[in-house]
Backbone and ligand atoms as CSV (ligand in chain L), in Angstrom:
chain,resi,resn,atom,element,x,y,z
A,1,UNK,N,N,25.000,65.532,-19.953
A,1,UNK,CA,C,24.982,65.306,-21.438
A,1,UNK,C,C,24.395,66.613,-22.233
A,2,UNK,N,N,25.169,67.382,-23.159
A,2,UNK,CA,C,24.866,68.470,-23.727
A,2,UNK,C,C,23.364,68.176,-24.499
A,3,UNK,N,N,22.561,69.381,-24.611
A,3,UNK,CA,C,21.224,69.312,-25.146
A,3,UNK,C,C,21.351,69.093,-26.708
A,4,UNK,N,N,20.257,68.559,-27.206
A,4,UNK,CA,C,20.150,68.511,-28.491
A,4,UNK,C,C,20.027,69.795,-29.203
A,5,UNK,N,N,20.653,69.963,-30.206
A,5,UNK,CA,C,20.729,71.241,-30.862
A,5,UNK,C,C,19.572,71.126,-31.911
A,6,UNK,N,N,18.513,72.073,-32.004
A,6,UNK,CA,C,17.523,72.174,-33.077
A,6,UNK,C,C,17.947,73.462,-34.027
A,7,UNK,N,N,18.197,73.093,-35.275
A,7,UNK,CA,C,18.355,74.157,-36.265
A,7,UNK,C,C,17.029,74.484,-36.912
A,8,UNK,N,N,16.697,75.690,-37.018
A,8,UNK,CA,C,15.637,76.077,-37.627
A,8,UNK,C,C,15.896,76.904,-38.974
A,9,UNK,N,N,15.511,76.442,-40.103
A,9,UNK,CA,C,15.836,77.105,-41.284
A,9,UNK,C,C,14.771,77.069,-42.409
A,10,UNK,N,N,14.668,77.921,-43.207
A,10,UNK,CA,C,13.849,77.874,-44.444
A,10,UNK,C,C,14.891,78.231,-45.562
A,11,UNK,N,N,15.113,77.359,-46.567
A,11,UNK,CA,C,15.995,77.593,-47.411
A,11,UNK,C,C,15.594,77.319,-48.800
A,12,UNK,N,N,15.966,78.066,-49.956
A,12,UNK,CA,C,15.658,77.774,-51.180
A,12,UNK,C,C,16.571,76.679,-51.659
A,13,UNK,N,N,16.211,76.134,-52.900
A,13,UNK,CA,C,16.987,74.981,-53.574
A,13,UNK,C,C,18.467,75.447,-53.582
A,14,UNK,N,N,18.639,76.741,-54.020
A,14,UNK,CA,C,19.986,77.218,-54.194
A,14,UNK,C,C,20.647,77.857,-52.697
A,15,UNK,N,N,20.196,77.295,-51.763
A,15,UNK,CA,C,20.532,77.541,-50.384
A,15,UNK,C,C,20.416,78.892,-49.903
A,16,UNK,N,N,19.761,79.719,-50.654
A,16,UNK,CA,C,19.402,81.174,-50.215
A,16,UNK,C,C,18.405,81.076,-48.986
A,17,UNK,N,N,18.817,82.047,-48.003
A,17,UNK,CA,C,17.957,82.093,-46.843
A,17,UNK,C,C,17.695,83.510,-46.555
A,18,UNK,N,N,18.500,84.524,-47.218
A,18,UNK,CA,C,18.099,86.032,-46.835
A,18,UNK,C,C,18.490,86.984,-48.045
A,19,UNK,N,N,17.929,88.134,-48.026
A,19,UNK,CA,C,18.160,89.049,-48.901
A,19,UNK,C,C,18.026,90.446,-48.190
A,20,UNK,N,N,19.118,91.266,-48.402
A,20,UNK,CA,C,18.859,92.628,-47.715
A,20,UNK,C,C,18.548,92.766,-46.198
A,21,UNK,N,N,18.955,91.730,-45.506
A,21,UNK,CA,C,18.578,91.561,-44.085
A,21,UNK,C,C,17.236,91.144,-43.837
A,22,UNK,N,N,16.574,90.577,-44.774
A,22,UNK,CA,C,15.189,90.339,-44.606
A,22,UNK,C,C,15.164,88.743,-45.126
A,23,UNK,N,N,13.960,88.009,-44.921
A,23,UNK,CA,C,13.747,86.831,-45.665
A,23,UNK,C,C,13.240,87.170,-47.042
A,24,UNK,N,N,13.645,86.381,-48.097
A,24,UNK,CA,C,13.442,86.610,-49.445
A,24,UNK,C,C,12.183,86.062,-50.047
A,25,UNK,N,N,11.283,85.854,-49.125
A,25,UNK,CA,C,9.827,85.482,-49.426
A,25,UNK,C,C,8.959,85.746,-48.153
A,26,UNK,N,N,7.654,85.561,-48.488
A,26,UNK,CA,C,6.707,85.616,-47.415
A,26,UNK,C,C,5.883,84.566,-47.393
A,27,UNK,N,N,6.043,83.496,-46.684
A,27,UNK,CA,C,5.465,82.274,-46.592
A,27,UNK,C,C,4.605,82.045,-45.280
A,28,UNK,N,N,3.507,82.520,-45.091
A,28,UNK,CA,C,2.886,82.563,-43.834
A,28,UNK,C,C,2.935,81.133,-43.093
A,29,UNK,N,N,2.688,79.980,-43.923
A,29,UNK,CA,C,2.567,78.704,-43.198
A,29,UNK,C,C,3.880,78.574,-42.596
A,30,UNK,N,N,5.009,78.915,-43.213
A,30,UNK,CA,C,6.391,78.696,-42.643
A,30,UNK,C,C,6.652,79.520,-41.478
A,31,UNK,N,N,6.194,80.712,-41.582
A,31,UNK,CA,C,6.381,81.561,-40.405
A,31,UNK,C,C,5.550,81.310,-39.168
A,32,UNK,N,N,4.535,80.680,-39.523
A,32,UNK,CA,C,3.834,80.218,-38.210
A,32,UNK,C,C,4.443,78.914,-37.736
A,33,UNK,N,N,4.981,78.049,-38.529
A,33,UNK,CA,C,5.674,76.868,-38.151
A,33,UNK,C,C,6.753,77.284,-37.264
A,34,UNK,N,N,7.740,78.261,-37.829
A,34,UNK,CA,C,8.859,78.702,-37.201
A,34,UNK,C,C,8.517,79.318,-35.778
A,35,UNK,N,N,7.462,80.202,-35.663
A,35,UNK,CA,C,7.045,80.833,-34.476
A,35,UNK,C,C,6.523,79.751,-33.374
A,36,UNK,N,N,5.704,78.725,-33.986
A,36,UNK,CA,C,5.302,77.718,-32.994
A,36,UNK,C,C,6.556,76.855,-32.543
A,37,UNK,N,N,7.569,76.531,-33.281
A,37,UNK,CA,C,8.595,75.823,-32.994
A,37,UNK,C,C,9.331,76.350,-31.788
A,38,UNK,N,N,9.658,77.608,-32.052
A,38,UNK,CA,C,10.579,78.347,-31.104
A,38,UNK,C,C,9.946,79.083,-29.895
A,39,UNK,N,N,8.503,78.987,-29.798
A,39,UNK,CA,C,7.935,79.527,-28.673
A,39,UNK,C,C,8.314,79.052,-27.362
A,40,UNK,N,N,8.603,79.688,-26.296
A,40,UNK,CA,C,8.967,79.179,-25.210
A,40,UNK,C,C,10.305,78.532,-25.093
A,41,UNK,N,N,11.132,78.642,-26.040
A,41,UNK,CA,C,12.416,78.042,-26.023
A,41,UNK,C,C,13.375,79.082,-26.061
A,42,UNK,N,N,14.831,78.535,-26.049
A,42,UNK,CA,C,15.884,79.387,-25.967
A,42,UNK,C,C,16.174,79.449,-27.806
A,43,UNK,N,N,16.368,80.719,-28.189
A,43,UNK,CA,C,16.915,80.952,-29.455
A,43,UNK,C,C,18.174,81.597,-29.444
A,44,UNK,N,N,19.064,80.888,-30.235
A,44,UNK,CA,C,20.496,81.426,-30.429
A,44,UNK,C,C,20.505,81.803,-31.767
A,45,UNK,N,N,20.992,83.302,-31.820
A,45,UNK,CA,C,20.886,83.914,-33.353
A,45,UNK,C,C,21.939,84.950,-33.306
A,46,UNK,N,N,22.262,85.387,-34.429
A,46,UNK,CA,C,23.176,86.555,-34.752
A,46,UNK,C,C,22.490,87.776,-34.464
A,47,UNK,N,N,23.317,88.896,-34.588
A,47,UNK,CA,C,22.651,90.186,-34.207
A,47,UNK,C,C,21.734,90.793,-35.368
A,48,UNK,N,N,21.936,90.302,-36.510
A,48,UNK,CA,C,20.908,90.796,-37.615
A,48,UNK,C,C,19.788,90.158,-37.423
A,49,UNK,N,N,19.779,88.943,-37.300
A,49,UNK,CA,C,18.498,88.113,-37.042
A,49,UNK,C,C,17.637,88.682,-35.828
A,50,UNK,N,N,18.398,88.856,-34.707
A,50,UNK,CA,C,17.746,89.409,-33.558
A,50,UNK,C,C,17.094,90.897,-34.008
A,51,UNK,N,N,17.819,91.559,-34.561
A,51,UNK,CA,C,17.279,92.990,-34.836
A,51,UNK,C,C,16.092,92.978,-35.875
A,52,UNK,N,N,15.987,91.916,-36.516
A,52,UNK,CA,C,15.061,92.038,-37.662
A,52,UNK,C,C,13.950,91.124,-37.532
A,53,UNK,N,N,13.911,90.337,-36.173
A,53,UNK,CA,C,12.758,89.459,-35.990
A,53,UNK,C,C,11.795,90.071,-35.079
A,54,UNK,N,N,10.638,90.680,-35.601
A,54,UNK,CA,C,9.730,91.423,-34.627
A,54,UNK,C,C,9.243,90.819,-33.464
A,55,UNK,N,N,9.156,89.313,-33.616
A,55,UNK,CA,C,8.360,88.502,-32.532
A,55,UNK,C,C,9.577,87.847,-31.548
A,56,UNK,N,N,10.803,88.194,-31.650
A,56,UNK,CA,C,11.767,87.589,-30.978
A,56,UNK,C,C,11.683,87.377,-29.493
A,57,UNK,N,N,11.055,88.662,-28.904
A,57,UNK,CA,C,10.806,88.684,-27.471
A,57,UNK,C,C,9.425,88.199,-27.031
A,58,UNK,N,N,8.650,87.682,-27.962
A,58,UNK,CA,C,7.327,87.473,-27.734
A,58,UNK,C,C,7.130,85.911,-27.340
A,59,UNK,N,N,6.035,85.429,-26.928
A,59,UNK,CA,C,5.807,83.908,-26.793
A,59,UNK,C,C,6.740,83.186,-25.960
A,60,UNK,N,N,7.283,83.865,-24.898
A,60,UNK,CA,C,8.316,83.347,-23.935
A,60,UNK,C,C,9.541,82.797,-24.530
A,61,UNK,N,N,9.993,83.473,-25.669
A,61,UNK,CA,C,11.352,83.044,-26.235
A,61,UNK,C,C,12.394,83.747,-25.403
A,62,UNK,N,N,13.566,83.134,-25.214
A,62,UNK,CA,C,14.692,83.584,-24.602
A,62,UNK,C,C,15.897,83.696,-25.518
A,63,UNK,N,N,16.005,84.760,-26.026
A,63,UNK,CA,C,17.146,84.991,-26.912
A,63,UNK,C,C,18.653,85.034,-26.247
A,64,UNK,N,N,19.491,84.372,-26.919
A,64,UNK,CA,C,20.964,84.565,-26.521
A,64,UNK,C,C,21.363,84.824,-28.063
A,65,UNK,N,N,21.985,86.134,-28.075
A,65,UNK,CA,C,22.436,87.035,-29.339
A,65,UNK,C,C,23.837,86.824,-29.468
A,66,UNK,N,N,24.377,86.366,-30.506
A,66,UNK,CA,C,26.049,86.581,-30.690
A,66,UNK,C,C,26.152,87.768,-31.336
A,67,UNK,N,N,26.942,88.552,-30.626
A,67,UNK,CA,C,27.332,89.892,-30.976
A,67,UNK,C,C,28.414,90.529,-30.165
A,68,UNK,N,N,29.206,91.491,-30.913
A,68,UNK,CA,C,30.295,92.167,-30.155
A,68,UNK,C,C,29.454,93.377,-29.163
A,69,UNK,N,N,28.312,93.524,-29.497
A,69,UNK,CA,C,27.451,94.675,-28.940
A,69,UNK,C,C,26.911,94.229,-27.531
A,70,UNK,N,N,27.595,94.479,-26.469
A,70,UNK,CA,C,27.104,93.995,-25.125
A,70,UNK,C,C,25.962,94.808,-24.809
A,71,UNK,N,N,25.815,96.139,-25.459
A,71,UNK,CA,C,24.772,96.934,-24.964
A,71,UNK,C,C,23.191,96.336,-25.333
A,72,UNK,N,N,23.324,95.314,-26.287
A,72,UNK,CA,C,21.909,94.734,-26.511
A,72,UNK,C,C,21.302,93.778,-25.313
A,73,UNK,N,N,22.089,93.479,-24.320
A,73,UNK,CA,C,21.904,92.724,-23.345
A,73,UNK,C,C,20.794,93.521,-22.414
A,74,UNK,N,N,19.792,92.687,-21.901
A,74,UNK,CA,C,18.684,93.189,-20.979
A,74,UNK,C,C,18.141,92.189,-20.132
A,75,UNK,N,N,17.201,92.418,-19.351
A,75,UNK,CA,C,16.511,91.454,-18.576
A,75,UNK,C,C,16.129,90.217,-19.338
A,76,UNK,N,N,15.636,90.407,-20.524
A,76,UNK,CA,C,15.306,89.161,-21.388
A,76,UNK,C,C,16.318,88.913,-22.365
A,77,UNK,N,N,17.289,89.505,-22.682
A,77,UNK,CA,C,18.198,89.172,-23.578
A,77,UNK,C,C,19.686,88.887,-23.295
A,78,UNK,N,N,20.223,87.699,-23.448
A,78,UNK,CA,C,21.478,87.467,-23.109
A,78,UNK,C,C,22.440,87.762,-24.439
A,79,UNK,N,N,23.742,88.131,-24.303
A,79,UNK,CA,C,24.536,88.561,-25.290
A,79,UNK,C,C,25.873,87.518,-25.064
A,80,UNK,N,N,26.230,87.061,-26.352
A,80,UNK,CA,C,27.668,86.390,-26.228
A,80,UNK,C,C,28.484,86.688,-27.334
A,81,UNK,N,N,29.695,86.682,-27.221
A,81,UNK,CA,C,30.736,87.140,-28.220
A,81,UNK,C,C,31.067,85.939,-29.203
A,82,UNK,N,N,30.659,84.744,-29.039
A,82,UNK,CA,C,30.954,83.664,-29.848
A,82,UNK,C,C,29.880,82.614,-29.816
A,83,UNK,N,N,29.693,81.658,-30.575
A,83,UNK,CA,C,28.720,80.785,-30.688
A,83,UNK,C,C,28.968,79.715,-29.453
A,84,UNK,N,N,30.240,79.477,-29.187
A,84,UNK,CA,C,30.433,78.449,-28.005
A,84,UNK,C,C,30.091,79.053,-26.693
A,85,UNK,N,N,30.313,80.386,-26.613
A,85,UNK,CA,C,29.723,81.156,-25.339
A,85,UNK,C,C,28.299,81.102,-25.424
A,86,UNK,N,N,27.506,81.401,-26.493
A,86,UNK,CA,C,26.140,81.460,-26.498
A,86,UNK,C,C,25.462,79.981,-26.295
A,87,UNK,N,N,26.348,78.941,-26.644
A,87,UNK,CA,C,25.744,77.472,-26.217
A,87,UNK,C,C,25.952,77.207,-24.731
A,88,UNK,N,N,27.076,77.716,-24.211
A,88,UNK,CA,C,27.282,77.518,-22.901
A,88,UNK,C,C,26.218,78.176,-22.010
A,89,UNK,N,N,25.864,79.544,-22.315
A,89,UNK,CA,C,24.673,79.996,-21.741
A,89,UNK,C,C,23.278,79.340,-21.890
A,90,UNK,N,N,23.149,78.928,-23.173
A,90,UNK,CA,C,21.953,78.085,-23.668
A,90,UNK,C,C,21.636,77.011,-22.703
A,91,UNK,N,N,22.880,76.365,-22.572
A,91,UNK,CA,C,22.846,75.044,-21.620
A,91,UNK,C,C,22.371,75.210,-20.382
A,92,UNK,N,N,22.971,76.366,-19.669
A,92,UNK,CA,C,22.546,76.888,-18.388
A,92,UNK,C,C,21.117,77.153,-18.257
A,93,UNK,N,N,20.331,77.371,-19.239
A,93,UNK,CA,C,18.855,77.845,-19.179
A,93,UNK,C,C,17.993,76.700,-19.340
A,94,UNK,N,N,16.770,76.764,-18.874
A,94,UNK,CA,C,15.704,75.542,-19.131
A,94,UNK,C,C,15.187,75.730,-20.427
A,95,UNK,N,N,14.906,74.466,-21.032
A,95,UNK,CA,C,14.300,74.646,-22.299
A,95,UNK,C,C,15.220,74.151,-23.547
A,96,UNK,N,N,14.549,73.930,-24.662
A,96,UNK,CA,C,15.320,73.379,-26.031
A,96,UNK,C,C,16.229,74.616,-26.436
A,97,UNK,N,N,17.298,74.215,-27.025
A,97,UNK,CA,C,18.027,75.160,-27.924
A,97,UNK,C,C,17.771,75.161,-29.359
A,98,UNK,N,N,17.228,76.347,-29.852
A,98,UNK,CA,C,16.952,76.406,-31.309
A,98,UNK,C,C,17.965,77.587,-31.943
A,99,UNK,N,N,18.758,76.865,-32.655
A,99,UNK,CA,C,19.611,77.824,-33.491
A,99,UNK,C,C,18.894,78.439,-34.680
A,100,UNK,N,N,18.899,79.792,-34.819
A,100,UNK,CA,C,17.989,80.282,-35.764
A,100,UNK,C,C,18.704,81.291,-36.809
A,101,UNK,N,N,20.083,81.084,-36.841
A,101,UNK,CA,C,20.981,81.722,-37.980
A,101,UNK,C,C,21.635,82.992,-37.313
A,102,UNK,N,N,22.204,83.663,-38.311
A,102,UNK,CA,C,22.274,83.601,-39.720
A,102,UNK,C,C,23.443,82.727,-40.161
A,103,UNK,N,N,23.860,83.018,-41.562
A,103,UNK,CA,C,24.694,82.147,-42.076
A,103,UNK,C,C,26.172,81.725,-41.236
A,104,UNK,N,N,26.752,82.327,-40.671
A,104,UNK,CA,C,27.896,82.151,-39.856
A,104,UNK,C,C,27.501,81.134,-38.857
A,105,UNK,N,N,26.484,81.502,-37.955
A,105,UNK,CA,C,25.945,80.772,-36.835
A,105,UNK,C,C,25.597,79.316,-37.409
A,106,UNK,N,N,24.936,79.096,-38.528
A,106,UNK,CA,C,24.533,77.915,-39.006
A,106,UNK,C,C,25.877,77.043,-39.395
A,107,UNK,N,N,26.652,77.656,-40.115
A,107,UNK,CA,C,27.921,77.112,-40.429
A,107,UNK,C,C,28.875,76.616,-39.286
A,108,UNK,N,N,28.884,77.303,-38.298
A,108,UNK,CA,C,29.843,76.965,-37.052
A,108,UNK,C,C,28.904,75.816,-36.439
A,109,UNK,N,N,27.714,75.833,-36.339
A,109,UNK,CA,C,26.832,74.981,-35.619
A,109,UNK,C,C,27.027,73.455,-36.511
A,110,UNK,N,N,26.983,73.469,-37.746
A,110,UNK,CA,C,26.990,72.265,-38.463
A,110,UNK,C,C,28.412,71.709,-38.378
A,111,UNK,N,N,29.335,72.504,-38.065
A,111,UNK,CA,C,30.752,72.025,-37.881
A,111,UNK,C,C,31.220,71.502,-36.516
A,112,UNK,N,N,30.172,71.633,-35.736
A,112,UNK,CA,C,30.377,71.204,-34.137
A,112,UNK,C,C,30.652,69.736,-33.984
A,113,UNK,N,N,29.988,69.032,-34.961
A,113,UNK,CA,C,30.018,67.475,-34.905
A,113,UNK,C,C,29.057,67.117,-33.557
A,114,UNK,N,N,28.071,67.890,-33.335
A,114,UNK,CA,C,27.217,67.305,-32.058
A,114,UNK,C,C,25.887,66.805,-32.769
A,115,UNK,N,N,25.282,65.852,-32.015
A,115,UNK,CA,C,23.770,65.618,-32.467
A,115,UNK,C,C,22.874,66.646,-32.703
A,116,UNK,N,N,22.327,66.706,-33.754
A,116,UNK,CA,C,21.293,68.007,-33.987
A,116,UNK,C,C,20.207,67.431,-34.700
A,117,UNK,N,N,19.114,68.330,-34.782
A,117,UNK,CA,C,17.952,67.961,-35.285
A,117,UNK,C,C,17.626,69.281,-36.352
A,118,UNK,N,N,17.384,68.957,-37.572
A,118,UNK,CA,C,17.355,70.079,-38.538
A,118,UNK,C,C,15.915,70.213,-39.015
A,119,UNK,N,N,15.341,71.426,-38.729
A,119,UNK,CA,C,13.987,71.456,-38.988
A,119,UNK,C,C,13.938,72.543,-40.122
A,120,UNK,N,N,14.000,71.869,-41.324
A,120,UNK,CA,C,14.179,72.534,-42.721
A,120,UNK,C,C,12.842,72.706,-43.449
A,121,UNK,N,N,12.708,73.884,-43.763
A,121,UNK,CA,C,11.680,74.161,-44.815
A,121,UNK,C,C,12.300,74.352,-46.268
A,122,UNK,N,N,12.283,73.586,-47.016
A,122,UNK,CA,C,13.002,73.483,-48.197
A,122,UNK,C,C,12.022,74.171,-49.398
A,123,UNK,N,N,12.217,75.386,-49.759
A,123,UNK,CA,C,11.339,76.210,-50.638
A,123,UNK,C,C,11.805,75.577,-52.293
A,124,UNK,N,N,11.127,75.177,-52.877
A,124,UNK,CA,C,11.468,74.538,-54.242
A,124,UNK,C,C,11.462,75.628,-55.283
A,125,UNK,N,N,12.582,76.501,-55.193
A,125,UNK,CA,C,12.808,77.731,-56.145
A,125,UNK,C,C,14.151,77.897,-56.118
A,126,UNK,N,N,14.817,78.537,-57.048
A,126,UNK,CA,C,15.982,79.325,-56.919
A,126,UNK,C,C,15.575,80.716,-56.764
A,127,UNK,N,N,16.229,81.119,-55.765
A,127,UNK,CA,C,15.822,82.661,-55.260
A,127,UNK,C,C,16.879,83.513,-55.110
A,128,UNK,N,N,16.848,84.868,-55.794
A,128,UNK,CA,C,17.980,85.583,-55.498
A,128,UNK,C,C,18.269,86.129,-54.199
A,129,UNK,N,N,19.407,86.144,-53.647
A,129,UNK,CA,C,19.785,86.526,-52.132
A,129,UNK,C,C,21.179,86.585,-52.188
A,130,UNK,N,N,21.426,87.138,-50.863
A,130,UNK,CA,C,23.016,87.410,-50.252
A,130,UNK,C,C,23.362,86.551,-49.095
A,131,UNK,N,N,22.378,85.767,-48.580
A,131,UNK,CA,C,22.683,84.945,-47.361
A,131,UNK,C,C,22.313,83.627,-47.463
A,132,UNK,N,N,23.420,82.736,-47.382
A,132,UNK,CA,C,23.046,81.288,-47.581
A,132,UNK,C,C,23.201,80.216,-46.334
A,133,UNK,N,N,22.348,79.211,-46.518
A,133,UNK,CA,C,22.663,78.134,-45.595
A,133,UNK,C,C,23.601,77.246,-46.195
A,134,UNK,N,N,24.596,76.811,-45.127
A,134,UNK,CA,C,25.727,75.971,-45.841
A,134,UNK,C,C,25.290,74.781,-46.412
A,135,UNK,N,N,26.056,73.905,-47.093
A,135,UNK,CA,C,25.735,72.672,-47.611
A,135,UNK,C,C,25.411,71.749,-46.427
A,136,UNK,N,N,24.484,71.000,-46.420
A,136,UNK,CA,C,24.193,70.118,-45.225
A,136,UNK,C,C,23.824,68.786,-45.801
A,137,UNK,N,N,23.754,68.545,-47.058
A,137,UNK,CA,C,23.346,67.212,-47.754
A,137,UNK,C,C,24.494,66.158,-47.600
A,138,UNK,N,N,25.707,66.646,-47.309
A,138,UNK,CA,C,26.680,65.664,-47.217
A,138,UNK,C,C,26.737,64.842,-45.943
A,139,UNK,N,N,25.957,65.338,-44.930
A,139,UNK,CA,C,25.865,64.680,-43.696
A,139,UNK,C,C,24.809,63.643,-43.822
A,140,UNK,N,N,24.910,62.502,-43.070
A,140,UNK,CA,C,24.088,61.385,-43.065
A,140,UNK,C,C,22.914,61.660,-42.180
A,141,UNK,N,N,21.896,62.505,-42.767
A,141,UNK,CA,C,20.782,62.819,-42.023
A,141,UNK,C,C,19.840,61.569,-41.948
A,142,UNK,N,N,19.291,61.293,-40.993
A,142,UNK,CA,C,18.087,60.592,-40.884
A,142,UNK,C,C,16.792,61.269,-40.904
A,143,UNK,N,N,15.891,60.832,-41.807
A,143,UNK,CA,C,14.616,61.762,-42.066
A,143,UNK,C,C,13.536,61.207,-41.056
A,144,UNK,N,N,13.213,62.109,-40.179
A,144,UNK,CA,C,12.064,61.693,-39.082
A,144,UNK,C,C,10.835,62.110,-39.647
A,145,UNK,N,N,10.585,63.093,-40.557
A,145,UNK,CA,C,9.388,63.445,-40.944
A,145,UNK,C,C,9.432,64.339,-42.169
A,146,UNK,N,N,8.526,64.414,-42.919
A,146,UNK,CA,C,8.428,65.179,-44.272
A,146,UNK,C,C,6.974,65.447,-44.547
A,147,UNK,N,N,6.802,66.637,-44.987
A,147,UNK,CA,C,5.403,66.998,-45.478
A,147,UNK,C,C,5.621,68.083,-46.432
A,148,UNK,N,N,4.790,67.813,-47.490
A,148,UNK,CA,C,4.880,68.670,-48.779
A,148,UNK,C,C,3.602,69.781,-48.591
A,149,UNK,N,N,3.911,71.129,-48.962
A,149,UNK,CA,C,2.857,72.120,-48.790
A,149,UNK,C,C,3.128,73.304,-49.818
A,150,UNK,N,N,2.185,74.013,-50.095
A,150,UNK,CA,C,2.186,74.942,-51.096
A,150,UNK,C,C,1.345,76.337,-50.776
A,151,UNK,N,N,1.728,77.306,-51.378
A,151,UNK,CA,C,0.870,78.612,-51.266
A,151,UNK,C,C,0.863,79.005,-52.655
A,152,UNK,N,N,0.222,80.357,-52.928
A,152,UNK,CA,C,0.062,80.741,-54.321
A,152,UNK,C,C,1.400,80.931,-54.924
A,153,UNK,N,N,2.486,81.148,-54.216
A,153,UNK,CA,C,3.774,81.585,-54.826
A,153,UNK,C,C,4.750,80.550,-54.806
A,154,UNK,N,N,4.837,79.688,-53.841
A,154,UNK,CA,C,5.941,78.692,-53.661
A,154,UNK,C,C,5.282,77.398,-53.288
A,155,UNK,N,N,6.093,76.223,-53.886
A,155,UNK,CA,C,5.990,74.879,-53.141
A,155,UNK,C,C,7.203,74.635,-52.230
A,156,UNK,N,N,6.909,73.989,-51.234
A,156,UNK,CA,C,7.892,73.723,-50.167
A,156,UNK,C,C,7.724,72.511,-49.358
A,157,UNK,N,N,8.717,72.008,-48.700
A,157,UNK,CA,C,8.475,70.779,-48.059
A,157,UNK,C,C,9.106,71.099,-46.664
A,158,UNK,N,N,8.374,70.654,-45.510
A,158,UNK,CA,C,8.941,70.751,-44.118
A,158,UNK,C,C,9.558,69.298,-43.918
A,159,UNK,N,N,10.841,69.426,-43.520
A,159,UNK,CA,C,11.671,68.187,-43.199
A,159,UNK,C,C,12.010,68.349,-41.773
A,160,UNK,N,N,11.940,67.217,-41.067
A,160,UNK,CA,C,12.721,67.135,-39.733
A,160,UNK,C,C,13.809,65.940,-39.937
A,161,UNK,N,N,14.927,66.413,-39.877
A,161,UNK,CA,C,16.293,65.449,-40.056
A,161,UNK,C,C,17.010,65.501,-38.930
A,162,UNK,N,N,17.558,64.421,-38.679
A,162,UNK,CA,C,18.249,64.274,-37.320
A,162,UNK,C,C,19.758,63.607,-37.809
A,163,UNK,N,N,20.766,64.299,-37.230
A,163,UNK,CA,C,22.207,63.570,-37.388
A,163,UNK,C,C,22.787,63.452,-36.061
A,164,UNK,N,N,23.290,62.172,-36.123
A,164,UNK,CA,C,24.160,61.721,-34.836
A,164,UNK,C,C,25.309,61.444,-35.315
A,165,UNK,N,N,26.449,62.173,-34.784
A,165,UNK,CA,C,27.806,61.803,-35.295
A,165,UNK,C,C,28.383,60.315,-35.005
L,1,NAP,N1,N,15.561,81.753,-44.050
L,1,NAP,C1,C,15.796,81.529,-42.892
L,1,NAP,O1,O,15.256,80.518,-42.145
L,1,NAP,C2,C,16.696,82.562,-42.107
L,1,NAP,C3,C,17.102,82.408,-40.988
L,1,NAP,C4,C,17.983,83.286,-40.249
L,1,NAP,C5,C,18.407,84.336,-41.009
L,1,NAP,N2,N,17.782,84.629,-42.304
L,1,NAP,C6,C,18.297,85.598,-43.094
L,1,NAP,O2,O,19.560,85.767,-43.044
L,1,NAP,C7,C,20.092,87.234,-42.847
L,1,NAP,C8,C,20.615,87.519,-41.628
L,1,NAP,O3,O,21.800,86.554,-41.404
L,1,NAP,P1,P,23.284,87.057,-41.314
L,1,NAP,O4,O,23.921,85.805,-41.553
L,1,NAP,O5,O,23.373,88.177,-42.506
L,1,NAP,O6,O,23.494,87.883,-40.201
L,1,NAP,P2,P,23.295,87.415,-38.429
L,1,NAP,O7,O,24.242,86.137,-38.362
L,1,NAP,O8,O,21.870,87.334,-37.851
L,1,NAP,O9,O,24.175,88.694,-37.832
L,1,NAP,C9,C,25.405,88.848,-38.227
L,1,NAP,C10,C,26.136,89.560,-36.872
L,1,NAP,O10,O,26.013,88.575,-35.797
L,1,NAP,C11,C,27.100,88.560,-35.079
L,1,NAP,N3,N,27.889,87.077,-35.532
L,1,NAP,C12,C,26.930,86.221,-36.257
L,1,NAP,N4,N,27.807,85.023,-36.302
L,1,NAP,C13,C,28.963,85.341,-35.345
L,1,NAP,C14,C,29.958,84.499,-34.878
L,1,NAP,N5,N,29.995,83.177,-35.194
L,1,NAP,N6,N,30.761,85.007,-33.853
L,1,NAP,C15,C,30.656,86.314,-33.608
L,1,NAP,N7,N,29.626,87.114,-33.966
L,1,NAP,C16,C,28.864,86.718,-34.926
L,1,NAP,C17,C,28.086,89.594,-35.731
L,1,NAP,O11,O,27.430,90.821,-34.855
L,1,NAP,P3,P,28.101,92.188,-34.502
L,1,NAP,O12,O,28.423,92.663,-35.982
L,1,NAP,O13,O,27.125,92.826,-33.617
L,1,NAP,O14,O,29.401,91.735,-33.675
L,1,NAP,C18,C,27.650,89.788,-36.975
L,1,NAP,O15,O,27.822,90.879,-37.742
L,1,NAP,C19,C,18.693,88.038,-42.974
L,1,NAP,O16,O,18.382,88.276,-44.473
L,1,NAP,C20,C,17.608,87.026,-42.560
L,1,NAP,O17,O,16.320,87.254,-42.960
L,1,NAP,C21,C,17.123,83.711,-42.863
């Protein structure tokens, strides 16, 4: 049986997730949550996410990068040319599979029709940006957990949602 897919995303109310290749906010509590969730696990991610995540190779993470650039591969890094190839590699490794974006990786994952758990930090603001999380609210998610929080700049909610087709 294929593994459950964990999607990790922090998204504004207008579905923005990124700007100029970076996160459009700095929310330390969310960053810590993201790092804790993915430590020791397989992280499937696009090339830009890989190149801009300073801690991707720390804390026992095993990245599977989706890219045409095979030269990114190393002892620690697997490279795949498509999401399906990345998931096949991820299935062969021990640990949970965490899908960490970006936009196209999320869209293709949501379209797979596989059981998935969405670890969503919904930032309660409309934020300017150029990268988006696809619309997810049309799927019949079951809410497993929800926690409201805030810092000096943003209010946000940590959701754990599960969808079984
Ligand atoms: N808020 C959040 O939770 C969150 C999460 C993730 C990302 N982000 C933000 O989103 C932005 C990065 O995401 P992005 O969507 O621009 O880029 P990305 O997906 O990280 O990287 C894009 C590149 O990855 C490869 N790629 C991605 N999907 C592919 C697919 N389905 N098949 C084949 N190749 C694929 C291609 O690499 P090659 O060109 O090398 O072939 C493509 O040029 C940043 O601003 C980042 O901070 C935010």
